[in-house]
C-alpha positions in Angstrom: -131.0 72.4 -24.2 -132.7 73.4 -20.5 -135.1 76.2 -20.3 -131.6 77.7 -17.6 -129.4 77.2 -20.2 -131.4 79.0 -22.5 -132.1 82.1 -20.6 -127.7 82.3 -19.6 -127.0 81.4 -23.4 -124.8 84.4 -24.6 -126.1 86.8 -27.2 -125.2 85.8 -30.5 -126.1 89.3 -32.5 -127.1 87.5 -35.4 -130.9 86.2 -34.9 -132.9 86.6 -37.7 -136.2 89.0 -37.8 -139.0 87.4 -36.9 -142.1 88.1 -35.8 -143.5 86.2 -32.4 -146.7 84.3 -32.1 -149.8 86.6 -31.0 -148.2 89.4 -31.9 -149.2 91.8 -35.5 -146.4 92.5 -37.7 -145.5 96.2 -38.4 -144.8 98.0 -41.3 -142.3 100.2 -41.6 -143.9 104.1 -43.0 -141.4 105.3 -46.6 -141.1 108.3 -47.6 -143.8 110.2 -48.0 -144.4 110.4 -52.4 -145.3 113.1 -54.6 -147.7 111.6 -57.1 -149.9 109.7 -53.3 -153.4 110.6 -54.6 -154.4 111.9 -51.4 -151.9 114.4 -51.4 -152.4 115.3 -54.8 -156.5 115.0 -54.0 -156.0 117.5 -50.5 -153.2 119.9 -52.2 -155.3 120.2 -55.1 -158.1 121.1 -52.7 -156.0 124.4 -51.1 -155.1 125.0 -54.3 -159.1 126.2 -55.3 -159.0 127.4 -51.6 -155.9 129.5 -52.3 -157.8 131.8 -55.0 -159.6 133.9 -51.9 -158.8 137.4 -52.4 -157.0 137.7 -49.3 -154.5 134.8 -50.3 -153.9 136.0 -53.4 -152.6 139.5 -52.1 -150.5 138.4 -50.3 -148.0 137.4 -53.4 -148.3 140.8 -55.3 -147.6 139.3 -59.0 -150.0 136.2 -58.9 -152.3 139.1 -57.8 -151.6 140.7 -61.1 -152.5 137.6 -62.7 -155.6 136.7 -61.0 -157.0 140.0 -61.6 -155.8 139.6 -65.2 -157.6 136.2 -65.6 -160.7 138.0 -64.5 -160.7 140.1 -67.3 -159.7 137.9 -69.3 -162.9 135.4 -68.3 -165.1 139.0 -68.6 -164.0 139.3 -72.3 -164.1 136.3 -73.3 -168.0 136.0 -71.7 -169.0 139.6 -73.2 -166.7 139.2 -76.8 -166.8 135.4 -77.3 -163.8 134.0 -79.6 -160.9 131.1 -78.9 -158.3 133.3 -78.7 -160.0 134.6 -75.7 -160.5 131.8 -74.4 -157.2 129.9 -74.4 -155.2 133.3 -72.8 -158.3 133.4 -69.9 -158.0 129.3 -69.2 -153.5 129.5 -69.5 -153.9 132.8 -67.1 -156.6 130.7 -64.7 -154.0 127.5 -65.0 -150.6 129.8 -64.2 -152.8 130.8 -61.0 -153.6 127.3 -60.0 -150.1 125.4 -60.8 -148.8 128.1 -58.2 -151.7 128.2 -55.8 -150.8 123.4 -56.3 -147.0 124.4 -55.8 -147.5 126.0 -52.3 -150.2 123.4 -51.7 -147.9 120.3 -52.4 -145.0 121.7 -50.8 -146.7 122.4 -47.3 -149.3 118.3 -47.5 -145.4 116.9 -47.3 -144.9 119.0 -44.7 -147.9 117.9 -42.8 -147.7 114.3 -44.7 -144.3 113.1 -42.8 -145.6 114.4 -38.7 -148.8 111.6 -40.8 -146.0 109.2 -41.0 -144.5 109.2 -38.1 -147.8 109.8 -36.1 -148.7 106.4 -37.9 -145.7 104.5 -37.1 -146.4 105.6 -33.3 -149.8 104.1 -33.8 -148.6 100.9 -35.3 -146.7 99.6 -33.5 -147.5 97.5 -30.1 -144.8 96.7 -27.5 -145.2 93.1 -25.5 -144.9 94.0 -22.3 -144.0 91.6 -18.7 -146.1 92.1 -16.1 -144.8 91.2 -12.7 -141.2 90.8 -13.9 -137.7 91.3 -11.3 -134.4 91.4 -12.9 -132.5 88.3 -13.5 -136.5 85.9 -14.2 -136.4 83.2 -16.4 -138.2 85.2 -19.5 -139.9 82.4 -20.5 -142.2 82.1 -17.7 -143.1 85.6 -17.2 -146.3 87.0 -17.6 -147.2 89.1 -21.1 -149.7 91.5 -22.3 -149.7 92.7 -25.8 -150.1 96.4 -25.3 -149.5 99.7 -27.6 -147.3 102.4 -26.9 -149.8 104.2 -25.4 -151.0 102.8 -22.8 -146.4 101.5 -21.4 -145.9 103.6 -18.0 -143.1 104.0 -16.5 -140.8 101.7 -15.2 -142.4 99.1 -17.4 -140.5 96.7 -19.1 -141.2 95.5 -22.4 -139.8 92.6 -24.6 -138.3 93.5 -27.5 -136.9 91.3 -30.2 -135.9 90.6 -33.8 -137.3 93.0 -36.6 -139.5 95.0 -34.2 -139.5 98.8 -33.1 -138.5 99.8 -29.7 -142.3 101.0 -28.7 -140.2 103.8 -26.6 -137.8 105.6 -24.5 -135.9 103.3 -22.0 -133.2 101.8 -20.7 -132.1 98.0 -21.5 -132.1 96.5 -18.0 -131.8 92.7 -19.9 -129.5 91.4 -22.3 -127.6 93.1 -25.7 -128.4 93.5 -29.0 -127.5 95.3 -32.1 -130.0 98.8 -32.9 -131.2 100.7 -36.2 -130.6 104.3 -35.3 -131.4 105.1 -38.0 -133.7 107.0 -38.1 -133.2 109.0 -35.0 -129.3 109.9 -35.7 -129.0 109.1 -39.4 -126.4 106.9 -38.7 -126.3 104.0 -41.1 -124.4 101.2 -39.5 -126.0 99.1 -36.4 -124.9 100.2 -33.0 -125.0 97.9 -29.7 -127.0 98.1 -27.0 -126.5 96.1 -23.6 -127.4 97.0 -19.9 -125.4 98.6 -17.6 -122.7 101.3 -19.0 -123.4 104.8 -21.3 -124.9 102.0 -24.4 -128.1 101.1 -22.3 -130.5 103.8 -23.7 -132.7 102.8 -25.9 -134.9 105.7 -28.1 -138.4 104.6 -29.0 -139.1 103.8 -33.3 -135.6 102.6 -33.5 -135.4 98.2 -34.4 -133.8 95.9 -33.3 -131.9 94.3 -35.5 -130.6 90.7 -33.5 -131.7 88.9 -30.6 -133.5 90.1 -27.4 -133.8 93.2 -25.1 -136.0 93.9 -21.8 -135.8 98.3 -22.2 -137.5 99.3 -19.0 -139.5 102.6 -20.4 -138.8 105.7 -18.8 -140.7 107.9 -21.0 -144.5 108.7 -20.3 -146.9 108.6 -23.2 -146.7 111.8 -25.8 -143.5 112.5 -24.3 -141.6 110.6 -26.0 -138.7 111.0 -29.3 -141.1 110.5 -31.6 -143.9 112.6 -30.0 -141.6 115.7 -30.0 -140.5 114.7 -33.9 -143.9 114.9 -35.0 -144.2 118.5 -32.4 -141.9 120.5 -34.1 -142.9 118.8 -37.6 -146.1 120.5 -36.9 -145.3 123.7 -34.7 -142.2 124.6 -37.9 -143.3 128.2 -38.4 -144.1 129.9 -42.1 -141.6 132.9 -41.4 -140.4 134.7 -44.8 -136.6 135.0 -44.6 -135.2 138.4 -45.5 -134.1 137.1 -48.7 -137.2 136.7 -49.2 -138.5 139.9 -48.1 -136.0 141.3 -50.9 -136.6 139.1 -53.3 -141.2 140.2 -52.7 -140.4 143.4 -52.5 -137.6 143.7 -55.9 -140.8 141.6 -57.9 -143.4 143.6 -56.7 -141.4 146.7 -57.5 -140.7 144.9 -61.6 -144.1 144.5 -61.5 -145.5 148.3 -61.3 -143.2 149.1 -63.3 -144.1 146.7 -66.3 -148.0 147.7 -65.9 -147.3 151.5 -66.1 -145.5 150.5 -68.9 -149.0 148.2 -70.3 -150.9 151.0 -69.4 -149.0 153.3 -71.5 -149.4 151.0 -74.8 -152.9 151.9 -75.1 -152.8 155.7 -75.5 -150.1 155.3 -77.8 -151.8 151.9 -80.0 -155.2 154.2 -80.0 -153.5 157.3 -81.7 -151.5 155.1 -84.9 -154.9 153.5 -84.6 -154.1 149.7 -83.5 -155.7 149.9 -80.7 -155.3 146.5 -78.3 -158.1 144.7 -76.7 -157.5 143.8 -72.9 -157.2 140.0 -73.5 -153.7 141.1 -75.5 -152.7 143.6 -72.7 -153.3 141.4 -70.0 -151.5 138.4 -71.8 -148.4 141.1 -72.6 -148.2 141.7 -68.8 -148.2 138.9 -67.5 -145.1 137.4 -70.2 -143.0 141.0 -68.7 -143.8 140.4 -65.0 -141.4 137.9 -63.4 -144.8 135.6 -62.8 -142.1 131.6 -61.8 -140.6 133.2 -59.6 -143.4 134.7 -58.0 -145.6 132.4 -58.0 -142.9 128.9 -57.0 -141.4 131.6 -54.7 -142.8 130.4 -51.5 -143.2 126.7 -52.9 -139.1 126.7 -52.8 -139.0 128.0 -49.3 -140.7 125.1 -48.1 -139.4 122.4 -50.1 -135.8 123.6 -48.5 -137.4 123.2 -45.1 -139.1 119.9 -46.4 -136.0 118.2 -47.6 -134.1 118.8 -43.9 -137.2 117.3 -42.4 -136.0 114.1 -44.8 -132.8 114.0 -43.0 -134.0 113.8 -40.1 -133.0 117.1 -39.4 -135.8 119.5 -38.4 -135.7 123.4 -39.6 -138.5 125.7 -37.1 -138.6 128.1 -39.7 -136.9 129.5 -43.2 -134.4 132.3 -41.8 -132.9 128.2 -40.3 -132.6 126.9 -44.0 -131.7 130.2 -45.6 -129.1 130.3 -42.1 -127.8 126.5 -43.0 -126.7 127.6 -46.4 -124.2 129.8 -45.4 -122.3 127.2 -43.2 -119.3 125.8 -45.4 -117.9 124.3 -42.2 -119.7 121.7 -39.6 -117.7 120.7 -37.1 -119.7 117.8 -35.1 -117.5 115.7 -31.9 -119.1 112.6 -31.8 -117.0 110.4 -28.4 -114.7 108.2 -30.8 -113.6 110.5 -33.0 -112.6 113.9 -31.1 -112.2 112.3 -27.6 -111.7 108.7 -26.7 -114.4 106.6 -25.7 -114.7 103.3 -23.6 -112.9 103.8 -20.5 -110.5 100.8 -18.6 -108.6 100.6 -16.2 -105.0 100.6 -16.3 -102.9 100.0 -13.2 -103.8 100.4 -9.8 -101.6 103.0 -7.7 -101.5 102.9 -3.7 -100.5 105.7 -1.8 -97.6 105.2 0.4 -98.1 102.5 3.0 -100.6 100.3 1.2 -100.6 97.2 -0.5 -100.8 96.6 -4.4 -102.8 93.2 -3.5 -104.7 95.4 -1.0 -106.0 98.5 -3.3 -106.9 96.1 -6.1 -108.9 93.1 -3.4 -110.6 97.0 -2.8 -111.0 98.3 -5.9 -112.9 94.4 -7.1 -115.3 94.4 -4.1 -116.6 97.9 -4.7 -116.6 96.9 -8.8 -117.8 94.0 -8.5 -121.9 94.9 -8.8 -120.9 97.6 -11.3 -122.0 97.1 -15.0 -120.5 100.1 -16.2 -117.9 99.2 -18.7 -115.1 100.7 -16.8 -116.5 98.9 -13.7 -116.0 95.8 -16.0 -112.7 96.5 -16.4 -111.6 96.8 -12.9 -112.7 93.3 -12.4 -110.9 92.2 -14.9 -107.7 93.9 -13.9 -108.0 92.6 -10.4 -108.0 89.4 -11.7 -104.3 90.1 -13.0 -103.1 89.7 -9.5 -104.1 86.6 -9.0 -107.5 88.1 -7.1 -111.0 85.5 -7.6 -113.6 87.1 -6.1 -115.1 87.2 -2.2 -117.5 84.2 -1.6 -121.1 86.0 -0.5 -120.2 84.7 3.3 -117.6 86.1 3.6 -118.4 90.0 3.1 -119.6 90.5 6.2 -116.4 89.7 7.5 -112.9 91.9 7.1 -111.1 89.6 8.8 -111.2 87.8 5.5 -109.7 88.5 2.8 -111.2 87.3 -0.6 -107.2 87.0 -1.7 -107.1 83.9 -0.1 -105.8 81.0 -3.3 -109.4 79.3 -4.5 -109.1 75.6 -3.5 -107.2 73.5 -6.1 
C-alpha cells in the first residue's frame, strides 16, 4: 500500500494498543492502597507528632485519654507493677491508634493528588513540528516531549494505548477514547475532527486508531492540574453534625469525670480506696472513646471515597449535604434531549425553487465538518446535485446542478 493510500485509509476503530518505537511506555497508576508501606510510615510519623497538646486539645475525648495515659505512666514509674504498665501501654496505644487513623485518612487524599501528579509527569507526547492540516503524518518531523513543554496550538500525535497529554481538539483522524478517568463513564466514546466531538481531555486514553490533537491548554491549566488543585485545596472544616456530636461527647466526658472523681472519697470512706490507674481505666471505659477518636477520620474518609469516584468534595459540609440527597437528575445529551441534529428537508421561501435552495445550502456546507454540515450535503445529494468544481465556484452563472459527465 502506498503512503498516500495509507494516509487516507478509513479508521477501523479496532487497532490493538501498542507502544510506538522511540517512545517510553506508560504505566497507569492504580488506586491508593491503605497498606502501602510508604503511606503507613508517613502516617505513623504524623500520629506521633499529633501527640502534641496543641493537637490533642482540639479533641476533648482524646485529650482526656492522653492525660490519663500520662498519669498511669507516672504511677507505673513510681510504683512499678505489671497491671499498671499494661494499662499505661494500652492507653497510649489507644491514643496512637486514633491519631494513626486520622493520619491515614488525611494521607490518602494527599496520595491521590500525588498519584494524579505522577500520572501527569509520566505521560509523554509526540509533538509534530511544522505540520499542517492534511499533510502526510509519515513524513512529519516528530519530537518526544513532556506535557509541561506543550504550548497552545502545538500538534501532538496520539496512537492506540496512549494517554492524551493535554487538553485539546482533534484536528485529524478519529478514535475511540476511554474517558472513565474523567467522566466515570465506562463505555468508550468516539472523538473525531470537526463538530462537537472534537474536544479531548488530558489524561484520557486512546483505545484504537490514532488522532492528531491541537493543544488548547497551557501547562498547569489542564483538567488534571485543576483536579490536583481541588484535591489539595479541600479543607477539613467540621460539619454541623460533627460540631453537635463533639459538644455531646465533651458533655458526657465532663459528666463521667465528675462521677469517677466522686468515687474515690466514697471508696476511701468505705476503706476500699482505689489507685489512680484503676480510676483512669474506669474513666476511659466510660467515656465514648471510640466515637471521639474516629470522628475526624470518618469525615476525611467520606471525602476520600468521593475522590475515588471522581467526585471532588471541597469540604465535609459538601459530603454531609450529599448524604441528604435522595433524588438526583442528570441531563445528558441523548438521554433527556436529542443529539445528532441532521437536516431533514429544505423549505424555500415563496418564489424560490427547491433545487436552487439545495444548491446554495450545499455550497455553504461543503467546508463544514460538523455532523449538521455533513447532513446538509447528504440531503442535497438526494436532489441529484453534484459538488461544484473549484473553477466554477467563482462564476455564479455556472450552476453546480449541471449533470455530471457520463
